[in-house]
C-alpha positions in Angstrom: 109.8 131.8 152.2 112.1 133.0 155.0 115.5 131.3 155.0 116.8 131.1 158.5 120.1 129.3 158.1 121.9 127.8 155.2 125.3 126.1 154.8 126.6 125.2 151.3 129.5 123.1 150.1 131.0 121.9 146.8 131.0 118.2 147.4 127.7 116.6 146.4 125.7 119.8 146.6 124.5 121.7 149.7 125.2 120.7 153.3 122.0 121.6 155.2 119.4 124.4 155.4 116.7 125.4 157.8 113.9 127.5 156.5 110.3 128.5 157.0 108.0 127.9 154.0 105.5 130.8 154.1 103.9 129.7 150.8 102.9 126.3 152.4 100.2 126.2 155.0 100.8 123.2 157.4 97.3 123.4 158.8 95.8 121.9 155.6 97.6 118.7 156.4 96.6 118.4 160.0 93.3 116.4 159.5 95.2 113.7 157.6 97.3 112.8 160.6 94.3 111.8 162.8 93.8 108.3 161.2 97.4 107.1 160.7 97.9 103.4 161.2 100.3 102.4 164.0 103.9 101.6 163.0 104.0 97.8 163.6 107.8 97.7 163.6 108.3 99.9 166.8 107.5 98.6 170.2 105.2 100.7 172.4 102.6 101.8 169.8 103.6 105.4 170.1 104.5 106.0 166.4 101.9 106.1 163.5 102.9 106.2 159.9 102.0 106.1 156.2 104.5 106.0 153.3 104.3 106.6 149.5 106.8 107.2 146.7 106.4 109.8 143.9 108.1 111.0 140.8 107.8 114.6 139.6 107.3 114.8 135.9 106.5 117.5 133.4 102.9 116.5 133.8 102.9 116.8 137.6 103.2 114.5 140.6 103.1 110.8 139.8 102.4 108.3 142.6 104.5 105.2 142.0 103.4 101.6 142.7 103.3 100.4 146.3 106.6 99.3 147.7 108.5 98.2 150.8 110.9 100.3 152.8 114.3 98.7 153.1 117.4 99.9 154.9 120.4 97.9 155.8 121.5 97.4 159.4 124.4 99.6 158.6 122.0 102.5 158.6 119.2 101.2 160.8 120.4 98.7 163.4 116.9 98.6 165.0 114.8 97.4 162.0 117.4 97.1 159.2 117.7 94.2 156.7 113.9 93.7 156.6 111.2 94.8 154.2 108.8 97.1 156.1 105.4 97.8 154.7 103.2 100.8 155.4 99.8 101.9 154.1 99.8 104.5 151.4 99.2 108.3 151.9 95.5 109.2 151.6 94.5 110.1 148.0 92.8 113.3 149.1 96.1 114.4 150.8 98.1 113.7 147.6 95.7 115.8 145.6 96.3 119.0 147.6 98.2 121.8 145.9 100.1 122.3 149.1 101.4 118.7 148.9 102.7 119.2 145.4 104.3 122.5 146.5 106.2 120.7 149.3 107.6 118.1 146.9 108.6 120.9 144.5 110.5 122.7 147.2 112.4 119.5 148.0 113.1 118.9 144.3 114.3 122.4 143.6 116.4 123.0 146.6 118.2 119.6 146.3 118.5 120.1 142.5 117.1 116.6 141.9 117.6 115.1 138.5 114.6 114.8 136.3 112.5 111.8 137.3 114.1 111.3 140.7 112.1 109.2 143.1 110.9 110.8 146.4 109.7 108.9 149.4 107.2 110.7 151.6 106.8 109.5 155.2 103.8 110.8 157.1 104.6 110.3 160.8 102.9 111.0 164.1 104.8 110.5 167.4 102.7 110.4 170.5 103.5 110.7 174.2 101.7 110.4 177.6 102.5 111.2 181.2 103.5 107.6 181.6 105.4 107.1 178.3 107.7 109.4 176.2 107.6 109.1 172.4 110.9 108.6 170.5 110.9 110.0 166.9 114.3 108.4 166.3 114.5 105.1 168.2 117.5 104.0 166.1 119.6 106.8 167.7 122.0 109.1 165.8 121.9 107.9 162.2 121.9 108.5 158.5 119.1 107.1 156.4 121.3 105.7 153.6 119.8 108.1 151.0 121.1 111.3 149.4 118.8 114.0 150.8 116.4 114.2 153.7 113.8 116.8 154.5 111.9 117.1 157.8 108.8 119.3 157.6 106.9 120.2 160.8 103.1 120.0 160.6 102.0 120.3 164.2 103.1 120.1 167.9 100.3 119.6 170.3 101.0 119.6 174.0 104.6 118.4 173.6 108.1 119.3 174.7 111.3 118.0 173.1 111.7 116.7 169.6 114.8 118.9 169.0 116.5 118.0 165.7 120.3 117.6 165.9 122.8 117.3 163.0 126.3 115.8 163.5 129.4 115.3 161.5 130.0 111.9 163.2 127.9 109.1 164.6 129.5 109.7 168.1 127.3 112.8 168.6 130.3 114.8 169.8 130.3 117.2 166.9 126.9 118.8 166.7 126.5 121.5 164.0 122.8 122.2 164.3 120.2 122.0 167.1 116.7 123.3 166.6 113.1 122.5 167.6 111.1 122.6 164.4 107.8 124.4 164.7 104.9 124.2 162.3 105.9 125.4 158.9 109.6 125.0 159.5 111.7 122.5 157.7 115.3 121.3 157.6 116.9 119.9 154.5 120.0 117.7 155.0 122.6 116.2 152.8 122.4 112.6 154.2 125.9 111.7 152.8 127.5 114.4 154.9 125.6 114.4 158.2 124.1 112.2 160.8 120.8 113.3 162.4 118.7 112.7 165.5 115.5 114.0 167.1 115.1 113.9 170.8 112.2 112.2 172.6 108.9 114.0 173.2 107.0 114.3 176.4 103.8 116.1 177.4 104.1 119.9 178.0 101.0 119.7 180.3 98.4 117.4 181.4 97.2 114.7 179.0 98.8 113.2 175.9 100.8 115.0 173.2 101.4 114.6 169.5 104.1 115.6 167.0 103.3 115.5 163.3 105.9 115.7 160.5 106.5 114.8 156.9 109.9 113.2 156.2 111.0 113.3 152.5 113.9 111.3 151.1 115.6 110.9 147.7 116.0 108.2 146.7 112.9 106.9 148.3 114.5 103.7 149.8 111.4 101.8 148.7 111.8 98.5 146.8 109.3 96.3 145.0 
């Protein structure tokens, strides 16, 4: 693990951290991004997504029952106040040692309480010469959770997707700007910062894809 930047505080834990996880190989996850279902809540069919929730116990990683993603319009004015349903992560993906390692990194760095619930979003954003892809169509926002992690799996023929952190929703007070490359992650205290990721467009001819995991605690899933 190479820690690139870290900022810590005393109110509700750390502030944010960007790091490279050398112990996790993002290439093992790449095949599982090729069959993601389209996100039915976003117009344009440029975003593909799965979602599951987990609990880390003394016996390992426990997948929790299927649930619905729910955020209020205070946090997501685009698709807030509705129950959104996504297909679960592939069983073979969840069995990977690298997947367990990623959840443990998130748990340990955020000092999550025993039994805390973690949501894992598996997201592909696509783009073409005719249409950009928007990883954050809701704009500058907070998720309404405690902690957020964005872990980059792959960037294929894309430019853009720069992750920004702000201290206010106005976007005038940026404290972090970074394009996340495969193997890099940013962990964010969602109570303290707003975040945003810029649109993606092809770097050359043809279409492009950006693949990430987004982890949250709590999961924001409801029964």
